[in-house]
GUDOGU-257428 format. One record per residue (C-alpha): residue number from 1; residue in one letter; x, z, y. Coordinates in nm, 2 decimals, decimal comma. Example, Ala and Ser with C-alpha at 12.3 -4.5 7.8 and 13.67 -1.06 7.14 Angstrom:
// residues 2
<site i="1" aa="A" x="1,23" z="0,78" y="-0,45"/>
<site i="2" aa="S" x="1,37" z="0,71" y="-0,11"/>
END
This chain:
// residues 301
<site i="1" aa="X" x="0,00" z="0,00" y="0,00"/>
<site i="2" aa="X" x="0,15" z="-0,11" y="0,33"/>
<site i="3" aa="X" x="0,16" z="0,16" y="0,59"/>
<site i="4" aa="X" x="0,27" z="0,12" y="0,95"/>
<site i="5" aa="X" x="0,28" z="0,41" y="1,20"/>
<site i="6" aa="X" x="0,12" z="0,36" y="1,53"/>
<site i="7" aa="X" x="0,33" z="0,35" y="1,85"/>
<site i="8" aa="X" x="0,33" z="0,65" y="2,08"/>
<site i="9" aa="X" x="0,16" z="0,58" y="2,41"/>
<site i="10" aa="X" x="0,38" z="0,57" y="2,72"/>
<site i="11" aa="X" x="0,43" z="0,90" y="2,89"/>
<site i="12" aa="X" x="0,25" z="0,95" y="3,23"/>
<site i="13" aa="X" x="0,46" z="0,82" y="3,52"/>
<site i="14" aa="X" x="0,52" z="1,17" y="3,66"/>
<site i="15" aa="X" x="0,66" z="1,28" y="3,32"/>
<site i="16" aa="X" x="0,85" z="0,96" y="3,23"/>
<site i="17" aa="X" x="1,15" z="1,00" y="3,00"/>
<site i="18" aa="X" x="1,49" z="0,88" y="3,10"/>
<site i="19" aa="X" x="1,59" z="0,54" y="2,97"/>
<site i="20" aa="X" x="1,73" z="0,55" y="2,62"/>
<site i="21" aa="X" x="1,56" z="0,88" y="2,52"/>
<site i="22" aa="X" x="1,30" z="0,90" y="2,25"/>
<site i="23" aa="X" x="0,99" z="1,12" y="2,20"/>
<site i="24" aa="X" x="1,05" z="1,42" y="1,97"/>
<site i="25" aa="X" x="0,82" z="1,45" y="1,68"/>
<site i="26" aa="X" x="0,53" z="1,68" y="1,77"/>
<site i="27" aa="X" x="0,49" z="2,00" y="1,58"/>
<site i="28" aa="X" x="0,17" z="2,19" y="1,53"/>
<site i="29" aa="X" x="0,13" z="2,49" y="1,76"/>
<site i="30" aa="X" x="0,29" z="2,81" y="1,64"/>
<site i="31" aa="X" x="0,53" z="2,62" y="1,42"/>
<site i="32" aa="X" x="0,29" z="2,58" y="1,14"/>
<site i="33" aa="X" x="0,22" z="2,28" y="0,92"/>
<site i="34" aa="X" x="-0,05" z="2,06" y="1,07"/>
<site i="35" aa="X" x="-0,29" z="2,09" y="0,78"/>
<site i="36" aa="X" x="-0,24" z="2,47" y="0,77"/>
<site i="37" aa="X" x="-0,31" z="2,50" y="1,15"/>
<site i="38" aa="X" x="-0,62" z="2,28" y="1,12"/>
<site i="39" aa="X" x="-0,76" z="2,48" y="0,83"/>
<site i="40" aa="X" x="-0,71" z="2,81" y="1,02"/>
<site i="41" aa="X" x="-0,90" z="2,68" y="1,32"/>
<site i="42" aa="X" x="-1,16" z="2,48" y="1,13"/>
<site i="43" aa="X" x="-1,46" z="2,69" y="1,23"/>
<site i="44" aa="X" x="-1,39" z="2,64" y="1,60"/>
<site i="45" aa="X" x="-1,45" z="2,26" y="1,59"/>
<site i="46" aa="X" x="-1,76" z="2,07" y="1,66"/>
<site i="47" aa="X" x="-1,95" z="1,90" y="1,38"/>
<site i="48" aa="X" x="-1,79" z="1,56" y="1,44"/>
<site i="49" aa="X" x="-1,44" z="1,71" y="1,49"/>
<site i="50" aa="X" x="-1,48" z="1,89" y="1,15"/>
<site i="51" aa="X" x="-1,52" z="1,54" y="0,99"/>
<site i="52" aa="X" x="-1,18" z="1,45" y="1,14"/>
<site i="53" aa="X" x="-1,03" z="1,78" y="1,02"/>
<site i="54" aa="X" x="-1,15" z="1,74" y="0,67"/>
<site i="55" aa="X" x="-1,01" z="1,39" y="0,65"/>
<site i="56" aa="X" x="-0,67" z="1,48" y="0,78"/>
<site i="57" aa="X" x="-0,63" z="1,79" y="0,56"/>
<site i="58" aa="X" x="-0,71" z="1,59" y="0,24"/>
<site i="59" aa="X" x="-0,57" z="1,25" y="0,33"/>
<site i="60" aa="X" x="-0,25" z="1,35" y="0,52"/>
<site i="61" aa="X" x="-0,05" z="1,05" y="0,38"/>
<site i="62" aa="X" x="-0,31" z="0,81" y="0,52"/>
<site i="63" aa="X" x="-0,37" z="0,99" y="0,85"/>
<site i="64" aa="X" x="0,01" z="0,99" y="0,92"/>
<site i="65" aa="X" x="0,01" z="0,61" y="0,94"/>
<site i="66" aa="X" x="-0,33" z="0,51" y="1,07"/>
<site i="67" aa="X" x="-0,44" z="0,42" y="1,42"/>
<site i="68" aa="X" x="-0,70" z="0,64" y="1,59"/>
<site i="69" aa="X" x="-0,96" z="0,37" y="1,53"/>
<site i="70" aa="X" x="-0,87" z="0,35" y="1,16"/>
<site i="71" aa="X" x="-0,88" z="0,73" y="1,12"/>
<site i="72" aa="X" x="-1,22" z="0,74" y="1,30"/>
<site i="73" aa="X" x="-1,37" z="0,48" y="1,07"/>
<site i="74" aa="X" x="-1,25" z="0,67" y="0,76"/>
<site i="75" aa="X" x="-1,39" z="1,00" y="0,89"/>
<site i="76" aa="X" x="-1,72" z="0,84" y="0,99"/>
<site i="77" aa="X" x="-1,68" z="0,92" y="1,36"/>
<site i="78" aa="X" x="-1,55" z="0,77" y="1,68"/>
<site i="79" aa="X" x="-1,19" z="0,72" y="1,81"/>
<site i="80" aa="X" x="-1,28" z="0,93" y="2,12"/>
<site i="81" aa="X" x="-1,36" z="1,22" y="1,88"/>
<site i="82" aa="X" x="-1,02" z="1,18" y="1,72"/>
<site i="83" aa="X" x="-0,86" z="1,20" y="2,06"/>
<site i="84" aa="X" x="-1,06" z="1,50" y="2,16"/>
<site i="85" aa="X" x="-0,98" z="1,67" y="1,83"/>
<site i="86" aa="X" x="-0,61" z="1,61" y="1,89"/>
<site i="87" aa="X" x="-0,64" z="1,77" y="2,24"/>
<site i="88" aa="X" x="-0,84" z="2,06" y="2,09"/>
<site i="89" aa="X" x="-0,54" z="2,14" y="1,87"/>
<site i="90" aa="X" x="-0,32" z="2,15" y="2,17"/>
<site i="91" aa="X" x="-0,17" z="1,80" y="2,15"/>
<site i="92" aa="X" x="-0,15" z="1,57" y="2,45"/>
<site i="93" aa="X" x="-0,33" z="1,30" y="2,25"/>
<site i="94" aa="X" x="-0,35" z="1,13" y="1,91"/>
<site i="95" aa="X" x="0,01" z="1,00" y="1,90"/>
<site i="96" aa="X" x="0,14" z="1,36" y="1,91"/>
<site i="97" aa="X" x="-0,10" z="1,47" y="1,64"/>
<site i="98" aa="X" x="0,01" z="1,17" y="1,43"/>
<site i="99" aa="X" x="0,38" z="1,26" y="1,47"/>
<site i="100" aa="X" x="0,30" z="1,61" y="1,34"/>
<site i="101" aa="X" x="0,12" z="1,46" y="1,04"/>
<site i="102" aa="X" x="0,42" z="1,24" y="0,97"/>
<site i="103" aa="X" x="0,66" z="1,53" y="0,99"/>
<site i="104" aa="X" x="0,45" z="1,73" y="0,74"/>
<site i="105" aa="X" x="0,41" z="1,43" y="0,51"/>
<site i="106" aa="X" x="0,79" z="1,38" y="0,51"/>
<site i="107" aa="X" x="0,86" z="1,75" y="0,45"/>
<site i="108" aa="X" x="0,65" z="1,77" y="0,14"/>
<site i="109" aa="X" x="0,85" z="1,76" y="-0,18"/>
<site i="110" aa="X" x="0,76" z="1,48" y="-0,41"/>
<site i="111" aa="X" x="0,63" z="1,58" y="-0,75"/>
<site i="112" aa="X" x="0,83" z="1,46" y="-1,05"/>
<site i="113" aa="X" x="0,82" z="1,10" y="-1,17"/>
<site i="114" aa="X" x="0,50" z="1,04" y="-0,97"/>
<site i="115" aa="X" x="0,72" z="0,91" y="-0,68"/>
<site i="116" aa="X" x="0,81" z="0,60" y="-0,87"/>
<site i="117" aa="X" x="0,60" z="0,31" y="-0,74"/>
<site i="118" aa="X" x="0,34" z="0,17" y="-0,98"/>
<site i="119" aa="X" x="0,41" z="-0,18" y="-0,84"/>
<site i="120" aa="X" x="0,70" z="-0,34" y="-0,65"/>
<site i="121" aa="X" x="0,72" z="-0,29" y="-0,28"/>
<site i="122" aa="X" x="0,59" z="-0,64" y="-0,20"/>
<site i="123" aa="X" x="0,25" z="-0,59" y="-0,37"/>
<site i="124" aa="X" x="-0,09" z="-0,75" y="-0,31"/>
<site i="125" aa="X" x="-0,39" z="-0,57" y="-0,17"/>
<site i="126" aa="X" x="-0,54" z="-0,57" y="-0,52"/>
<site i="127" aa="X" x="-0,24" z="-0,39" y="-0,66"/>
<site i="128" aa="X" x="-0,24" z="-0,15" y="-0,36"/>
<site i="129" aa="X" x="-0,60" z="-0,05" y="-0,45"/>
<site i="130" aa="X" x="-0,50" z="0,00" y="-0,82"/>
<site i="131" aa="X" x="-0,19" z="0,20" y="-0,72"/>
<site i="132" aa="X" x="-0,41" z="0,43" y="-0,49"/>
<site i="133" aa="X" x="-0,65" z="0,49" y="-0,78"/>
<site i="134" aa="X" x="-0,36" z="0,58" y="-1,01"/>
<site i="135" aa="X" x="-0,22" z="0,83" y="-0,75"/>
<site i="136" aa="X" x="-0,57" z="0,98" y="-0,69"/>
<site i="137" aa="X" x="-0,61" z="1,06" y="-1,06"/>
<site i="138" aa="X" x="-0,27" z="1,23" y="-1,07"/>
<site i="139" aa="X" x="-0,34" z="1,43" y="-0,75"/>
<site i="140" aa="X" x="-0,68" z="1,53" y="-0,88"/>
<site i="141" aa="X" x="-0,53" z="1,66" y="-1,21"/>
<site i="142" aa="X" x="-0,26" z="1,86" y="-1,02"/>
<site i="143" aa="X" x="-0,53" z="2,03" y="-0,81"/>
<site i="144" aa="X" x="-0,75" z="2,14" y="-1,10"/>
<site i="145" aa="X" x="-0,68" z="2,44" y="-1,32"/>
<site i="146" aa="X" x="-0,78" z="2,49" y="-1,68"/>
<site i="147" aa="X" x="-0,98" z="2,79" y="-1,58"/>
<site i="148" aa="X" x="-1,18" z="2,59" y="-1,32"/>
<site i="149" aa="X" x="-1,27" z="2,32" y="-1,57"/>
<site i="150" aa="X" x="-1,36" z="2,56" y="-1,85"/>
<site i="151" aa="X" x="-1,59" z="2,75" y="-1,62"/>
<site i="152" aa="X" x="-1,77" z="2,43" y="-1,51"/>
<site i="153" aa="X" x="-1,81" z="2,31" y="-1,87"/>
<site i="154" aa="X" x="-1,94" z="2,65" y="-1,98"/>
<site i="155" aa="X" x="-2,19" z="2,66" y="-1,70"/>
<site i="156" aa="X" x="-2,31" z="2,31" y="-1,78"/>
<site i="157" aa="X" x="-2,34" z="2,37" y="-2,15"/>
<site i="158" aa="X" x="-2,53" z="2,70" y="-2,10"/>
<site i="159" aa="X" x="-2,77" z="2,60" y="-1,83"/>
<site i="160" aa="X" x="-3,15" z="2,60" y="-1,90"/>
<site i="161" aa="X" x="-3,21" z="2,35" y="-1,62"/>
<site i="162" aa="X" x="-2,96" z="2,12" y="-1,46"/>
<site i="163" aa="X" x="-3,04" z="1,98" y="-1,11"/>
<site i="164" aa="X" x="-2,80" z="1,71" y="-0,99"/>
<site i="165" aa="X" x="-2,79" z="1,62" y="-0,62"/>
<site i="166" aa="X" x="-2,61" z="1,32" y="-0,49"/>
<site i="167" aa="X" x="-2,72" z="1,08" y="-0,22"/>
<site i="168" aa="X" x="-2,61" z="0,74" y="-0,08"/>
<site i="169" aa="X" x="-2,31" z="0,61" y="-0,26"/>
<site i="170" aa="X" x="-2,29" z="0,93" y="-0,47"/>
<site i="171" aa="X" x="-2,64" z="0,87" y="-0,62"/>
<site i="172" aa="X" x="-2,48" z="0,65" y="-0,89"/>
<site i="173" aa="X" x="-2,25" z="0,93" y="-1,01"/>
<site i="174" aa="X" x="-2,54" z="1,18" y="-1,02"/>
<site i="175" aa="X" x="-2,74" z="0,93" y="-1,23"/>
<site i="176" aa="X" x="-2,45" z="0,86" y="-1,45"/>
<site i="177" aa="X" x="-2,39" z="1,23" y="-1,52"/>
<site i="178" aa="X" x="-2,75" z="1,27" y="-1,61"/>
<site i="179" aa="X" x="-2,72" z="0,97" y="-1,85"/>
<site i="180" aa="X" x="-2,42" z="1,13" y="-2,02"/>
<site i="181" aa="X" x="-2,59" z="1,46" y="-2,05"/>
<site i="182" aa="X" x="-2,90" z="1,30" y="-2,20"/>
<site i="183" aa="X" x="-2,68" z="1,16" y="-2,47"/>
<site i="184" aa="X" x="-2,59" z="1,52" y="-2,56"/>
<site i="185" aa="X" x="-2,96" z="1,62" y="-2,54"/>
<site i="186" aa="X" x="-2,92" z="1,81" y="-2,22"/>
<site i="187" aa="X" x="-3,20" z="1,74" y="-1,98"/>
<site i="188" aa="X" x="-3,12" z="1,71" y="-1,62"/>
<site i="189" aa="X" x="-3,30" z="1,60" y="-1,30"/>
<site i="190" aa="X" x="-3,15" z="1,40" y="-1,02"/>
<site i="191" aa="X" x="-3,22" z="1,42" y="-0,65"/>
<site i="192" aa="X" x="-3,08" z="1,08" y="-0,53"/>
<site i="193" aa="X" x="-3,29" z="0,98" y="-0,23"/>
<site i="194" aa="X" x="-3,45" z="1,15" y="0,08"/>
<site i="195" aa="X" x="-3,80" z="1,05" y="-0,05"/>
<site i="196" aa="X" x="-4,05" z="1,33" y="-0,07"/>
<site i="197" aa="X" x="-4,11" z="1,30" y="-0,45"/>
<site i="198" aa="X" x="-3,73" z="1,33" y="-0,50"/>
<site i="199" aa="X" x="-3,69" z="1,63" y="-0,28"/>
<site i="200" aa="X" x="-3,99" z="1,80" y="-0,44"/>
<site i="201" aa="X" x="-3,78" z="1,84" y="-0,76"/>
<site i="202" aa="X" x="-3,58" z="2,10" y="-0,57"/>
<site i="203" aa="X" x="-3,88" z="2,33" y="-0,58"/>
<site i="204" aa="X" x="-3,82" z="2,37" y="-0,96"/>
<site i="205" aa="X" x="-3,48" z="2,54" y="-0,90"/>
<site i="206" aa="X" x="-3,48" z="2,90" y="-1,02"/>
<site i="207" aa="X" x="-3,23" z="3,16" y="-1,13"/>
<site i="208" aa="X" x="-3,19" z="2,99" y="-1,47"/>
<site i="209" aa="X" x="-3,08" z="2,66" y="-1,31"/>
<site i="210" aa="X" x="-2,74" z="2,50" y="-1,25"/>
<site i="211" aa="X" x="-2,74" z="2,29" y="-0,93"/>
<site i="212" aa="X" x="-2,46" z="2,03" y="-0,92"/>
<site i="213" aa="X" x="-2,39" z="1,88" y="-0,58"/>
<site i="214" aa="X" x="-2,18" z="1,57" y="-0,50"/>
<site i="215" aa="X" x="-2,02" z="1,52" y="-0,16"/>
<site i="216" aa="X" x="-1,77" z="1,29" y="0,00"/>
<site i="217" aa="X" x="-1,65" z="1,40" y="0,34"/>
<site i="218" aa="X" x="-1,94" z="1,56" y="0,53"/>
<site i="219" aa="X" x="-2,22" z="1,64" y="0,28"/>
<site i="220" aa="X" x="-2,56" z="1,48" y="0,32"/>
<site i="221" aa="X" x="-2,81" z="1,73" y="0,49"/>
<site i="222" aa="X" x="-3,03" z="1,73" y="0,17"/>
<site i="223" aa="X" x="-2,72" z="1,82" y="-0,04"/>
<site i="224" aa="X" x="-2,65" z="2,12" y="0,19"/>
<site i="225" aa="X" x="-3,02" z="2,21" y="0,19"/>
<site i="226" aa="X" x="-3,02" z="2,20" y="-0,19"/>
<site i="227" aa="X" x="-2,72" z="2,43" y="-0,22"/>
<site i="228" aa="X" x="-2,87" z="2,68" y="0,03"/>
<site i="229" aa="X" x="-3,19" z="2,69" y="-0,17"/>
<site i="230" aa="X" x="-3,01" z="2,74" y="-0,49"/>
<site i="231" aa="X" x="-2,82" z="3,03" y="-0,36"/>
<site i="232" aa="X" x="-3,14" z="3,18" y="-0,21"/>
<site i="233" aa="X" x="-3,31" z="3,16" y="-0,55"/>
<site i="234" aa="X" x="-3,01" z="3,29" y="-0,75"/>
<site i="235" aa="X" x="-2,92" z="2,97" y="-0,92"/>
<site i="236" aa="X" x="-2,56" z="2,89" y="-1,02"/>
<site i="237" aa="X" x="-2,40" z="2,62" y="-0,81"/>
<site i="238" aa="X" x="-2,13" z="2,37" y="-0,87"/>
<site i="239" aa="X" x="-1,97" z="2,14" y="-0,60"/>
<site i="240" aa="X" x="-1,79" z="1,82" y="-0,69"/>
<site i="241" aa="X" x="-1,62" z="1,71" y="-0,36"/>
<site i="242" aa="X" x="-1,33" z="1,53" y="-0,21"/>
<site i="243" aa="X" x="-1,31" z="1,77" y="0,09"/>
<site i="244" aa="X" x="-1,11" z="2,09" y="0,07"/>
<site i="245" aa="X" x="-1,30" z="2,21" y="0,37"/>
<site i="246" aa="X" x="-1,64" z="2,09" y="0,24"/>
<site i="247" aa="X" x="-1,95" z="2,22" y="0,41"/>
<site i="248" aa="X" x="-2,11" z="2,30" y="0,08"/>
<site i="249" aa="X" x="-1,81" z="2,51" y="-0,04"/>
<site i="250" aa="X" x="-1,95" z="2,83" y="0,10"/>
<site i="251" aa="X" x="-2,26" z="2,79" y="-0,12"/>
<site i="252" aa="X" x="-2,07" z="2,70" y="-0,44"/>
<site i="253" aa="X" x="-1,99" z="2,93" y="-0,73"/>
<site i="254" aa="X" x="-1,77" z="2,65" y="-0,89"/>
<site i="255" aa="X" x="-1,58" z="2,37" y="-0,73"/>
<site i="256" aa="X" x="-1,41" z="2,06" y="-0,86"/>
<site i="257" aa="X" x="-1,20" z="1,87" y="-0,61"/>
<site i="258" aa="X" x="-1,12" z="1,50" y="-0,65"/>
<site i="259" aa="X" x="-0,88" z="1,29" y="-0,44"/>
<site i="260" aa="X" x="-1,03" z="0,97" y="-0,28"/>
<site i="261" aa="X" x="-0,75" z="0,81" y="-0,09"/>
<site i="262" aa="X" x="-0,76" z="0,43" y="-0,08"/>
<site i="263" aa="X" x="-0,66" z="0,12" y="0,13"/>
<site i="264" aa="X" x="-1,01" z="-0,03" y="0,09"/>
<site i="265" aa="X" x="-1,31" z="-0,02" y="0,33"/>
<site i="266" aa="X" x="-1,46" z="0,26" y="0,11"/>
<site i="267" aa="X" x="-1,33" z="0,58" y="-0,05"/>
<site i="268" aa="X" x="-1,18" z="0,56" y="-0,39"/>
<site i="269" aa="X" x="-1,42" z="0,69" y="-0,66"/>
<site i="270" aa="X" x="-1,20" z="0,65" y="-0,96"/>
<site i="271" aa="X" x="-1,12" z="1,03" y="-0,98"/>
<site i="272" aa="X" x="-1,48" z="1,12" y="-0,93"/>
<site i="273" aa="X" x="-1,58" z="0,90" y="-1,22"/>
<site i="274" aa="X" x="-1,31" z="1,06" y="-1,43"/>
<site i="275" aa="X" x="-1,44" z="1,41" y="-1,35"/>
<site i="276" aa="X" x="-1,80" z="1,31" y="-1,44"/>
<site i="277" aa="X" x="-1,69" z="1,18" y="-1,78"/>
<site i="278" aa="X" x="-1,45" z="1,47" y="-1,84"/>
<site i="279" aa="X" x="-1,73" z="1,72" y="-1,78"/>
<site i="280" aa="X" x="-1,96" z="1,55" y="-2,03"/>
<site i="281" aa="X" x="-1,67" z="1,52" y="-2,28"/>
<site i="282" aa="X" x="-1,60" z="1,89" y="-2,23"/>
<site i="283" aa="X" x="-1,95" z="1,98" y="-2,34"/>
<site i="284" aa="X" x="-1,93" z="1,74" y="-2,63"/>
<site i="285" aa="X" x="-1,59" z="1,88" y="-2,74"/>
<site i="286" aa="X" x="-1,73" z="2,24" y="-2,76"/>
<site i="287" aa="X" x="-1,93" z="2,14" y="-3,08"/>
<site i="288" aa="X" x="-1,86" z="1,79" y="-3,19"/>
<site i="289" aa="X" x="-2,03" z="1,85" y="-3,52"/>
<site i="290" aa="X" x="-2,36" z="1,93" y="-3,35"/>
<site i="291" aa="X" x="-2,35" z="1,60" y="-3,15"/>
<site i="292" aa="X" x="-2,20" z="1,38" y="-3,42"/>
<site i="293" aa="X" x="-2,53" z="1,23" y="-3,56"/>
<site i="294" aa="X" x="-2,68" z="1,19" y="-3,21"/>
<site i="295" aa="X" x="-2,37" z="1,00" y="-3,08"/>
<site i="296" aa="X" x="-2,36" z="0,78" y="-3,39"/>
<site i="297" aa="X" x="-2,73" z="0,70" y="-3,34"/>
<site i="298" aa="X" x="-2,64" z="0,56" y="-2,99"/>
<site i="299" aa="X" x="-2,35" z="0,37" y="-3,15"/>
<site i="300" aa="X" x="-2,11" z="0,52" y="-2,89"/>
<site i="301" aa="X" x="-1,83" z="0,60" y="-3,13"/>
END
């Protein structure tokens, strides 16, 4: 994936630098790493600024080399919001924030053999997309623990009622998870649209339910509403999200994070698909004998 850093804007005339000097890399206030500083101040930001914050924290390698316009598009906001966010952090503007992102990105120690490029440097956009998906799966695995995964599988296998909430582009993954669970004779309902008949399903959530919410970036209002309702009624909750600072995190008992970096016009969903399939496989693996005949009947194995 080809990455090019943006050029720093010229300094105001009253503060112009002498000829031949260069701008020093900006550092986050108080000498902290940029992502750490953003996380600590997250609650102070406006709603749209939080979208920028989430994206930078979880996609630092992309944010370090994107223009303000590109970053705004990825975070589903405006370039002016990106600039205001930079200033809210104490930077003069976006170029200074970007320099801090670059410094943190360069300071991070690479992990093992994963630094070896999947393709040659001079690769096509098609290869860049595949390489990003490959890296996303690796990062997702590194950020999950066995305890997290086992807790989610246990909750899914033992739930009396499963309610899956995923809207917009995430509706597919909610429906696919329901399909996989149906193959294991686990009945689940899906809230996949803002239509009243779909939302009405949420009224069936009770203390014996497991509510699974999908989110990418800022969660859909109905997803947040579902998680609040679930907590109010004593249901167990699980979040599957690509945002460390997800706005449904505070309502979630269990969380599975997936990486969604990508050079394309949309977020990468490869890791999300892998998590959905791994959850279903985890349930299946708990008692393969019990599911053997059912799986054979569907001619899946």
